[in-house]
NUZA-154381 format. One line per field, with one value per residue (C-alpha): x, y, z; residue in three letters. Coordinates in steps of 0.5 Angstrom, whole numbers, m for minus. Example, Ala and Ser with C-alpha at 12.3 -4.5 7.8 and 13.67 -1.06 7.14 Angstrom:
<recs>
X <- 25 / 27
Y <- m9 / m2
Z <- 16 / 14
r <- ALA / SER
</recs>
This chain:
<recs>
X <- 68 / 74 / 75 / 79 / 84 / 82 / 85 / 83 / 76 / 77 / 79 / 74 / 68 / 71 / 73 / 66 / 63 / 66 / 65 / 58 / 58 / 61 / 58 / 51 / 54 / 56 / 49 / 47 / 51 / 50 / 43 / 40 / 42 / 36 / 30 / 33 / 40 / 40 / 36 / 39 / 46 / 44 / 41 / 47 / 52 / 47 / 47 / 54 / 56 / 50 / 54 / 60 / 59 / 54 / 56 / 52 / 49 / 56 / 61 / 65 / 64 / 71 / 72 / 69 / 67 / 68 / 60 / 58 / 63 / 60 / 53 / 55 / 58 / 52 / 47 / 50 / 50 / 42 / 41 / 44 / 42 / 36 / 40 / 45 / 39 / 36 / 34 / 31 / 27 / 24 / 22 / 18 / 11 / 9 / 5 / 4 / 11 / 14 / 20 / 25 / 30 / 35 / 30 / 27 / 34 / 36 / 29 / 29 / 36 / 35 / 29 / 32 / 38 / 35 / 30 / 37 / 40 / 34 / 34 / 41 / 39 / 33 / 31 / 26 / 20 / 20 / 22 / 16 / 12 / 15 / 14 / 7 / 5 / 8 / 6 / m1 / 0 / 2 / m4 / m11 / m9 / m9 / m2 / 2 / 10 / 11 / 6 / 9 / 16 / 13 / 11 / 17 / 23 / 21 / 18 / 19 / 12 / 16 / 23 / 25 / 19 / 17 / 21 / 28 / 27 / 27 / 32 / 37 / 35 / 33 / 35 / 41 / 44 / 42 / 44 / 49 / 49 / 48 / 54 / 58 / 56 / 57 / 64 / 65 / 63 / 56 / 54 / 59 / 54 / 47 / 49 / 53 / 47 / 42 / 46 / 46 / 39 / 36 / 41 / 40 / 31 / 28 / 30 / 35 / 38 / 32 / 30 / 37 / 36 / 29 / 32 / 39 / 35 / 31 / 36 / 40 / 34 / 33 / 40 / 39 / 32 / 34 / 31 / 36 / 42 / 39 / 38 / 46 / 49 / 45 / 44 / 50 / 51 / 44 / 42 / 48 / 47 / 39 / 40 / 47 / 41 / 36 / 31 / 30 / 34 / 27 / 24 / 31 / 31 / 25 / 26 / 31 / 27 / 21 / 25 / 30 / 23 / 20 / 27 / 24 / 18 / 22 / 23 / 27 / 30 / 25 / 25 / 26 / 19 / 17 / 21 / 16 / 11 / 13 / 14 / 6 / 4 / 7 / 9 / 15 / 19 / 19 / 11 / 11 / 16 / 11 / 5 / 10 / 12 / 7 / 4 / 13 / 13 / 7 / 10 / 16 / 13 / 9 / 15 / 19 / 13 / 11 / 20 / 19 / 12 / 16 / 22 / 18 / 13 / 18 / 23 / 29 / 33 / 38 / 45 / 50 / 51 / 57 / 58 / 55 / 57 / 55 / 50 / 55 / 61 / 58 / 54 / 61 / 66 / 61 / 56 / 58 / 56 / 49 / 50 / 49 / 42 / 41 / 44 / 38 / 32 / 34 / 36 / 29 / 26 / 28 / 23 / 29 / 29 / 30 / 36 / 39 / 39 / 42 / 48 / 48 / 48 / 53 / 57 / 57 / 60 / 67 / 67 / 64 / 68 / 73 / 70 / 73 / 81 / 77 / 73 / 79 / 82 / 76 / 77 / 82 / 83 / 81 / 76 / 73 / 74 / 70 / 63 / 63 / 64 / 59 / 54 / 53 / 53 / 48 / 43 / 43 / 38 / 34 / 35 / 34 / 27 / 25 / 26 / 23 / 18 / 18 / 15 / 9 / 8 / 8 / 3 / m1 / m3 / m3 / m8 / m12 / m11 / m11 / m18 / m20 / m18 / m21 / m28 / m26 / m23 / m30 / m34 / m30 / m31 / m39 / m37 / m35 / m29 / m27 / m27 / m23 / m18 / m18 / m17 / m12 / m7 / m7 / m5 / m1 / 3 / 2 / 6 / 11 / 13 / 16 / 18 / 22 / 19 / 19 / 15 / 11 / 8 / 9 / 5 / 0 / m1 / m3 / m8 / m11 / m10 / m15 / m20 / m20 / m19 / m25 / m28 / m28 / m20 / m16 / m10 / m4 / m7 / m8 / m1 / 2 / m3 / m1 / 6 / 6 / 3 / 10 / 15 / 11 / 12 / 19 / 16 / 10 / 11 / 12 / 16 / 21 / 27 / 28 / 26 / 31 / 37 / 36 / 34 / 42 / 44 / 40 / 40 / 33 / 27 / 25 / 18 / 19 / 22 / 17 / 11 / 15 / 16 / 9 / 6 / 12 / 10 / 3 / 0 / 4 / m2 / m7 / m4 / m5 / m13 / m12 / m9 / m15 / m21 / m17 / m13 / m11 / m5 / m3 / m3 / m9 / m12 / m12 / m7 / m12 / m15 / m9 / m5 / m12 / m11 / m5 / m6 / m11 / m8 / m1 / m6 / m9 / m3 / 0 / m6 / m5 / 2 / 0 / m6 / m2 / 5 / 0 / 3 / 0 / 4 / 1 / 4 / 1 / m5 / m9 / m13 / m20 / m15 / m12 / m18 / m20 / m13 / m14 / m22 / m20 / m13 / m19 / m24 / m18 / m16 / m23 / m24 / m29 / m29 / m35 / m30 / m25 / m27 / m30 / m23 / m21 / m26 / m24 / m16 / m20 / m23 / m16 / m12 / m18 / m17 / m10 / m9 / m14 / m17 / m10 / m10 / m5 / 2 / 3 / 9 / 3 / m1 / 5 / 6 / 0 / 3 / m1 / 3 / 8 / 7 / 7 / 16 / 14
Y <- 316 / 313 / 317 / 316 / 322 / 327 / 326 / 318 / 321 / 327 / 321 / 316 / 320 / 322 / 315 / 313 / 319 / 319 / 311 / 312 / 318 / 312 / 307 / 311 / 314 / 307 / 304 / 310 / 307 / 300 / 300 / 299 / 291 / 289 / 292 / 291 / 291 / 298 / 300 / 297 / 300 / 306 / 307 / 303 / 309 / 313 / 310 / 309 / 317 / 320 / 315 / 318 / 325 / 327 / 325 / 323 / 327 / 328 / 327 / 332 / 334 / 333 / 327 / 319 / 315 / 308 / 308 / 311 / 307 / 300 / 303 / 305 / 298 / 296 / 299 / 297 / 290 / 291 / 294 / 289 / 283 / 283 / 282 / 278 / 273 / 275 / 266 / 267 / 274 / 272 / 266 / 267 / 268 / 275 / 276 / 267 / 265 / 267 / 271 / 268 / 270 / 274 / 277 / 280 / 281 / 285 / 288 / 291 / 293 / 298 / 300 / 304 / 305 / 309 / 312 / 315 / 318 / 321 / 325 / 327 / 329 / 333 / 332 / 329 / 330 / 325 / 320 / 321 / 321 / 314 / 311 / 314 / 311 / 304 / 304 / 305 / 299 / 294 / 297 / 299 / 297 / 290 / 288 / 283 / 285 / 279 / 282 / 289 / 286 / 283 / 290 / 294 / 291 / 283 / 287 / 294 / 297 / 299 / 302 / 299 / 303 / 307 / 313 / 311 / 307 / 315 / 317 / 311 / 312 / 320 / 325 / 323 / 324 / 330 / 333 / 330 / 333 / 341 / 339 / 339 / 346 / 349 / 348 / 349 / 357 / 358 / 360 / 367 / 367 / 366 / 372 / 376 / 375 / 377 / 384 / 386 / 384 / 388 / 391 / 398 / 398 / 400 / 396 / 392 / 388 / 385 / 383 / 380 / 377 / 374 / 372 / 368 / 364 / 362 / 360 / 357 / 353 / 350 / 345 / 346 / 345 / 346 / 351 / 353 / 351 / 356 / 361 / 360 / 359 / 366 / 369 / 371 / 375 / 379 / 381 / 385 / 388 / 390 / 392 / 397 / 400 / 401 / 395 / 393 / 387 / 383 / 384 / 382 / 376 / 375 / 376 / 371 / 366 / 366 / 367 / 360 / 356 / 358 / 353 / 346 / 348 / 351 / 346 / 343 / 341 / 341 / 337 / 331 / 331 / 332 / 325 / 322 / 324 / 322 / 315 / 316 / 319 / 314 / 318 / 321 / 326 / 331 / 331 / 333 / 338 / 340 / 341 / 346 / 351 / 356 / 355 / 357 / 362 / 365 / 366 / 368 / 374 / 375 / 376 / 380 / 385 / 386 / 388 / 392 / 395 / 395 / 400 / 405 / 405 / 407 / 410 / 406 / 406 / 401 / 401 / 405 / 402 / 403 / 398 / 393 / 387 / 388 / 383 / 382 / 381 / 375 / 371 / 371 / 370 / 365 / 364 / 357 / 355 / 355 / 349 / 343 / 346 / 346 / 338 / 336 / 339 / 337 / 329 / 330 / 333 / 327 / 322 / 320 / 317 / 324 / 319 / 318 / 325 / 327 / 323 / 327 / 333 / 331 / 328 / 334 / 340 / 338 / 339 / 344 / 348 / 347 / 352 / 358 / 359 / 364 / 356 / 351 / 351 / 349 / 341 / 339 / 332 / 335 / 339 / 333 / 329 / 335 / 335 / 327 / 328 / 334 / 331 / 325 / 329 / 332 / 327 / 324 / 328 / 326 / 319 / 317 / 322 / 317 / 311 / 313 / 316 / 309 / 306 / 311 / 309 / 301 / 303 / 306 / 301 / 296 / 298 / 301 / 309 / 312 / 310 / 312 / 319 / 320 / 318 / 324 / 329 / 328 / 328 / 335 / 338 / 336 / 334 / 341 / 341 / 348 / 347 / 340 / 345 / 349 / 342 / 341 / 347 / 347 / 339 / 340 / 346 / 344 / 337 / 342 / 345 / 338 / 334 / 335 / 337 / 330 / 326 / 331 / 331 / 323 / 322 / 328 / 323 / 317 / 322 / 328 / 327 / 322 / 326 / 330 / 325 / 323 / 331 / 331 / 335 / 332 / 327 / 331 / 338 / 335 / 331 / 339 / 342 / 338 / 339 / 346 / 347 / 342 / 347 / 354 / 350 / 353 / 361 / 359 / 361 / 358 / 354 / 357 / 354 / 358 / 364 / 361 / 361 / 368 / 372 / 368 / 373 / 379 / 379 / 382 / 381 / 373 / 374 / 381 / 377 / 371 / 376 / 379 / 373 / 371 / 377 / 376 / 370 / 370 / 368 / 362 / 360 / 361 / 359 / 352 / 353 / 357 / 350 / 347 / 350 / 352 / 346 / 350 / 353 / 345 / 346 / 340 / 343 / 347 / 353 / 358 / 357 / 355 / 362 / 365 / 363 / 364 / 371 / 372 / 368 / 373 / 380 / 377 / 376 / 383 / 385 / 381 / 384 / 391 / 391 / 387 / 392 / 399 / 401 / 400 / 401 / 409 / 411 / 409 / 406 / 409 / 404 / 403 / 402 / 397 / 393 / 394 / 390 / 385 / 383 / 384 / 379 / 374 / 375 / 374 / 368 / 363 / 361 / 364 / 369 / 374 / 374 / 376 / 381 / 383 / 383 / 387 / 392 / 393 / 395 / 400 / 403 / 404 / 405 / 411 / 413 / 413 / 417 / 422 / 422 / 423 / 429 / 435 / 435 / 439 / 443 / 446 / 449 / 452 / 455 / 460 / 468 / 468 / 463 / 467 / 464 / 458 / 460 / 463
Z <- 367 / 364 / 356 / 350 / 349 / 344 / 338 / 338 / 340 / 333 / 329 / 330 / 329 / 323 / 319 / 322 / 318 / 312 / 312 / 313 / 307 / 303 / 303 / 302 / 296 / 294 / 295 / 290 / 285 / 286 / 287 / 294 / 298 / 302 / 306 / 312 / 310 / 308 / 314 / 319 / 316 / 315 / 323 / 326 / 322 / 325 / 332 / 333 / 329 / 335 / 342 / 339 / 338 / 343 / 350 / 356 / 361 / 364 / 357 / 354 / 348 / 346 / 349 / 347 / 354 / 355 / 357 / 350 / 345 / 349 / 347 / 340 / 339 / 342 / 339 / 332 / 334 / 335 / 329 / 324 / 327 / 323 / 316 / 320 / 320 / 314 / 313 / 319 / 318 / 312 / 313 / 320 / 320 / 323 / 328 / 328 / 331 / 337 / 337 / 340 / 346 / 342 / 339 / 345 / 347 / 341 / 339 / 346 / 346 / 339 / 342 / 348 / 345 / 340 / 345 / 348 / 342 / 340 / 346 / 346 / 338 / 340 / 347 / 351 / 346 / 341 / 345 / 351 / 345 / 342 / 349 / 351 / 344 / 345 / 353 / 350 / 345 / 351 / 355 / 352 / 345 / 348 / 345 / 348 / 348 / 343 / 338 / 340 / 338 / 332 / 329 / 331 / 330 / 326 / 320 / 315 / 320 / 324 / 326 / 319 / 315 / 311 / 314 / 315 / 308 / 306 / 311 / 308 / 300 / 299 / 306 / 307 / 300 / 298 / 306 / 303 / 296 / 301 / 304 / 298 / 296 / 302 / 301 / 294 / 296 / 293 / 300 / 298 / 291 / 294 / 299 / 293 / 288 / 293 / 295 / 287 / 286 / 292 / 297 / 294 / 294 / 301 / 306 / 302 / 307 / 310 / 303 / 302 / 308 / 305 / 298 / 301 / 305 / 300 / 295 / 301 / 304 / 296 / 299 / 307 / 308 / 315 / 318 / 325 / 319 / 314 / 320 / 323 / 316 / 313 / 319 / 322 / 316 / 315 / 321 / 323 / 317 / 318 / 325 / 322 / 317 / 322 / 324 / 331 / 334 / 334 / 326 / 324 / 327 / 326 / 317 / 318 / 322 / 318 / 310 / 314 / 315 / 308 / 305 / 307 / 303 / 297 / 292 / 288 / 295 / 300 / 308 / 309 / 311 / 302 / 302 / 306 / 303 / 296 / 299 / 302 / 296 / 293 / 287 / 286 / 289 / 283 / 283 / 291 / 288 / 284 / 288 / 293 / 288 / 288 / 295 / 297 / 292 / 296 / 302 / 299 / 296 / 302 / 306 / 301 / 301 / 308 / 309 / 303 / 307 / 313 / 311 / 307 / 312 / 318 / 312 / 311 / 305 / 302 / 301 / 297 / 291 / 290 / 297 / 293 / 288 / 280 / 278 / 272 / 276 / 282 / 276 / 270 / 278 / 281 / 277 / 276 / 282 / 281 / 276 / 280 / 282 / 275 / 274 / 280 / 276 / 270 / 272 / 275 / 269 / 266 / 270 / 274 / 282 / 287 / 289 / 283 / 282 / 288 / 286 / 279 / 283 / 288 / 282 / 279 / 285 / 284 / 277 / 277 / 281 / 275 / 271 / 273 / 275 / 283 / 285 / 281 / 289 / 292 / 293 / 297 / 300 / 307 / 304 / 301 / 307 / 311 / 307 / 307 / 315 / 314 / 310 / 316 / 322 / 319 / 317 / 325 / 327 / 321 / 322 / 329 / 329 / 322 / 327 / 333 / 329 / 326 / 332 / 334 / 326 / 328 / 334 / 331 / 324 / 329 / 334 / 330 / 334 / 328 / 326 / 333 / 332 / 326 / 329 / 334 / 329 / 325 / 332 / 334 / 328 / 327 / 319 / 319 / 314 / 316 / 324 / 321 / 319 / 324 / 330 / 324 / 324 / 332 / 333 / 327 / 331 / 337 / 335 / 331 / 338 / 341 / 334 / 330 / 322 / 319 / 326 / 327 / 319 / 321 / 327 / 322 / 317 / 322 / 326 / 322 / 315 / 314 / 317 / 313 / 306 / 310 / 309 / 301 / 302 / 295 / 300 / 297 / 299 / 306 / 307 / 305 / 309 / 316 / 313 / 313 / 320 / 323 / 319 / 322 / 329 / 328 / 328 / 333 / 341 / 346 / 342 / 336 / 335 / 328 / 332 / 338 / 334 / 329 / 337 / 339 / 334 / 334 / 341 / 341 / 346 / 345 / 345 / 341 / 336 / 337 / 336 / 330 / 326 / 327 / 323 / 319 / 317 / 317 / 311 / 312 / 315 / 312 / 305 / 307 / 307 / 301 / 297 / 301 / 299 / 292 / 289 / 283 / 287 / 287 / 280 / 279 / 273 / 266 / 264 / 265 / 272 / 276 / 272 / 275 / 282 / 282 / 280 / 286 / 290 / 290 / 290 / 296 / 300 / 297 / 300 / 307 / 308 / 306 / 312 / 317 / 316 / 315 / 308 / 302 / 295 / 296 / 302 / 309 / 311 / 316 / 320 / 316 / 310 / 313 / 315 / 308 / 306 / 310 / 308 / 301 / 302 / 305 / 300 / 293 / 298 / 297 / 289 / 285 / 280 / 284 / 291 / 286 / 284 / 290 / 293 / 286 / 288 / 295 / 293 / 288 / 294 / 297 / 292 / 291 / 298 / 298 / 293 / 294 / 300 / 304 / 308 / 306 / 308 / 314 / 310 / 306 / 311 / 313 / 307 / 308 / 309 / 315 / 319 / 321 / 328 / 328 / 327 / 333
r <- MET / MET / SER / ILE / PRO / VAL / SER / VAL / SER / ARG / TRP / LEU / ILE / THR / VAL / VAL / ALA / VAL / LEU / MET / SER / VAL / PHE / HIS / LEU / TYR / VAL / ALA / PHE / VAL / GLY / PRO / PRO / ASP / ALA / TYR / VAL / MET / ARG / GLY / SER / HIS / ILE / ALA / PHE / ALA / LEU / ILE / LEU / ALA / PHE / LEU / VAL / MET / PRO / GLY / ARG / ASN / GLY / GLN / ALA / ALA / ARG / VAL / GLY / VAL / THR / ASP / LEU / LEU / LEU / ALA / LEU / ALA / ALA / ALA / THR / ALA / ALA / LEU / TYR / PRO / SER / LEU / THR / LEU / ASP / TYR / ILE / HIS / ASN / ARG / MET / TYR / TYR / VAL / ASP / ASP / PRO / ARG / ILE / ALA / ASP / TYR / ILE / PHE / GLY / GLY / ALA / LEU / ILE / VAL / LEU / ILE / LEU / GLU / ALA / THR / ARG / ARG / ALA / THR / GLY / TRP / ALA / LEU / PRO / ILE / THR / ALA / ILE / VAL / PHE / MET / ALA / TYR / GLY / LEU / THR / LEU / GLY / HIS / GLN / SER / ALA / GLY / ILE / MET / LEU / ASP / GLN / LEU / TYR / LEU / THR / THR / GLU / GLY / ILE / PHE / GLY / ILE / PRO / LEU / TYR / VAL / SER / ALA / THR / TYR / VAL / MET / LEU / PHE / ILE / LEU / PHE / GLY / SER / PHE / VAL / GLU / ARG / SER / GLY / ALA / GLY / GLN / LEU / PHE / MET / ASP / PHE / ALA / LEU / ALA / LEU / ALA / GLY / HIS / THR / SER / GLY / GLY / PRO / ALA / LYS / VAL / ALA / VAL / ILE / THR / SER / SER / LEU / PHE / GLY / THR / VAL / SER / GLY / SER / ALA / VAL / ALA / ASN / VAL / MET / THR / THR / GLY / THR / PHE / THR / ILE / PRO / LEU / MET / MET / ARG / THR / GLY / TYR / ARG / PRO / ALA / PHE / ALA / GLY / ALA / VAL / GLU / ALA / VAL / ALA / SER / THR / GLY / GLY / GLN / LEU / MET / PRO / PRO / ILE / MET / GLY / ALA / ALA / ALA / PHE / VAL / MET / ALA / GLU / PHE / LEU / GLY / VAL / SER / TYR / LEU / THR / VAL / ALA / GLY / PHE / ALA / VAL / LEU / PRO / ALA / LEU / LEU / TYR / TYR / VAL / ALA / VAL / PHE / MET / ALA / VAL / HIS / PHE / GLU / ALA / ARG / ARG / ILE / GLY / LEU / VAL / GLY / LEU / PRO / LYS / ALA / ASP / LEU / PRO / ARG / LEU / LYS / GLN / VAL / LEU / ARG / GLU / ARG / GLY / HIS / LEU / PHE / LEU / PRO / LEU / VAL / VAL / ILE / VAL / VAL / VAL / LEU / LEU / ALA / GLY / ARG / SER / ALA / ALA / PHE / SER / ALA / LEU / CYS / GLY / ILE / GLY / SER / VAL / ILE / PRO / THR / THR / TRP / LEU / ARG / ALA / SER / THR / ARG / GLY / THR / PHE / THR / TRP / GLN / ALA / ILE / VAL / GLN / ALA / LEU / GLU / SER / GLY / ALA / ARG / ASN / THR / LEU / VAL / VAL / ALA / LEU / ALA / CYS / ALA / CYS / ALA / GLY / MET / VAL / ILE / GLY / THR / ILE / THR / LEU / THR / GLY / LEU / GLY / LEU / ALA / PHE / THR / GLY / VAL / VAL / LEU / ALA / LEU / SER / GLN / ASN / SER / LEU / LEU / LEU / ALA / LEU / VAL / LEU / THR / MET / LEU / ALA / GLY / ILE / LEU / LEU / GLY / MET / GLY / LEU / PRO / THR / THR / PRO / ALA / TYR / ILE / VAL / GLN / VAL / ALA / LEU / LEU / VAL / PRO / ALA / LEU / VAL / LYS / LEU / GLY / VAL / GLN / VAL / GLU / ALA / ALA / HIS / LEU / PHE / VAL / LEU / TYR / PHE / ALA / VAL / LEU / SER / ALA / ILE / THR / PRO / PRO / VAL / ALA / MET / ALA / VAL / TYR / ALA / ALA / ASN / GLY / ILE / SER / ARG / GLY / THR / LEU / MET / GLU / THR / SER / TRP / ALA / ALA / VAL / LYS / LEU / GLY / LEU / THR / GLY / TYR / ILE / ILE / PRO / PHE / MET / PHE / VAL / PHE / SER / PRO / SER / LEU / LEU / LEU / ARG / GLY / ASP / PHE / PHE / THR / VAL / SER / LEU / ALA / ALA / LEU / THR / ALA / THR / ILE / GLY / VAL / ILE / CYS / LEU / ALA / GLY / GLY / LEU / HIS / ARG / TYR / PHE / PHE / PHE / GLY / PRO / ALA / ARG / TRP / TRP / GLU / CYS / ILE / MET / LEU / ILE / VAL / ALA / ALA / LEU / VAL / LEU / ILE / LYS / PRO / GLY / TRP / MET / SER / ASP / VAL / ALA / GLY / LEU / LEU / LEU / ILE / GLY / LEU / ILE / ALA / ALA / SER / GLN / ARG / TRP / LEU / ARG / PRO / ALA / PRO / ALA / GLY / ALA / ALA / ARG / SER / ALA / PRO / THR / SER / SER / LYS / GLU / THR / THR
</recs>
């Protein structure tokens, strides 16, 4: 196959990627243009890059084939057609006026090329899902090709819908922010900060992995990217100090997965959630903060209990960085995160806060001599290129998900699916939640988090709301299981990434990850039945819910890992710990009292009913036979 020389290919990719990033920064600064112009330009850039960066089946990664170049040009033309014919698009009556021949040509081409680019970026699952839904619309949905084209291409209800709007307006900027923060040296700051805080404690390297991944997750929002960035250091460190390869990989996978749930910068799906709910991103981050903290408390304590149970110690303090020195030399690199939070709290938009964060990264590096030379012109170009490349999967997934949402909206499939869920659950909220959990995990196994969340919003959330779940809790519920699919066998992408570093047994690593992250599967049920965990209610109610939930997730970690604060837990103590956890999770003062009484019984059992150590028996004068 004919191809472009390697040097020209690299130059072309860099130019397109930098132009994409500069375009979005410019739009964020001066204000967005018409919806078709903004979203069309965004997906046009993404499609061009996709065909240049990800070659076809027989292509070479370093070279751009002539066929791929032609596909890139065709995709850009089809994506920009609506914005080049704005008067026609705005003045026609959709669903009434028949599409023109050119509409069919460009619309059909864009649909096919988005499916192909998404296949290259994410695999077959999402394109096949979109094809199945579109086929349903044309057959069982009784929609004509013209009406489907109207919905998917000539309105903002399909490809150019809310998911692509969020990708173009918010997600691209936050990914760019993360790219600049990485280039600033913040990754080393996160690592040294975690080592200084927890490296010397029992199981220190695993705790370092949890802290580092939670910090890095606040700027990456991607489980796999988090694993590949922090795991290359933390996983070998855990293995050197005695952790099994499977457990080391599981710790990193679970900790990295939580990055999409951890404010201030959550995964792309959180920005889509804000648009669906009609609230600010800051409001969504507020809903998510307590559940995310519970998730990481549970993982941290699971790591601690496992380390104490198998007798692991921390790293020597002499080999660890000192906290004061870390903060003195690199602590200023936290400032861009502070800038984003402050701007959000000031009531400004998420896009503006991301722009301010990006603008603060380079000046922040000038505050200390150790980081002053970080950003050369070459580093800036690399950050711009990296930001555009990292946006590809999200942009293409959002465009493909737009086809699914457009078809569901047009055919009324969402209402029909709500009826199915209600019938299967027999109006039982708990059963409906379990069905939604299973559906969310299954969707998440094949789809990236954002489209998995979007499809669930269309198909499953209405049923939960009809059964009395608060809208915010219903949205966060399905988001959690879309995210947790990254650690759920058999398709667990974060586990695959971590296992590639640890070289452990894949299935063993997967089940270790499920065991470590089990609390994450329970937390969504907690905030559905106790909305106080979403910061809904007065200070006392929220504080009490947070306290009892924290005690509950710690008990669950202890029961699953067979260790509690006073020592190893025997089998009946493990059962009591798990029961206490479930009782504390249930809202209500009676259940809280019952849970605390159970914990008191466990503490008494461990403290006073534990068998005497074997050494005590051997210390008797008549024990001479035992030494023979």
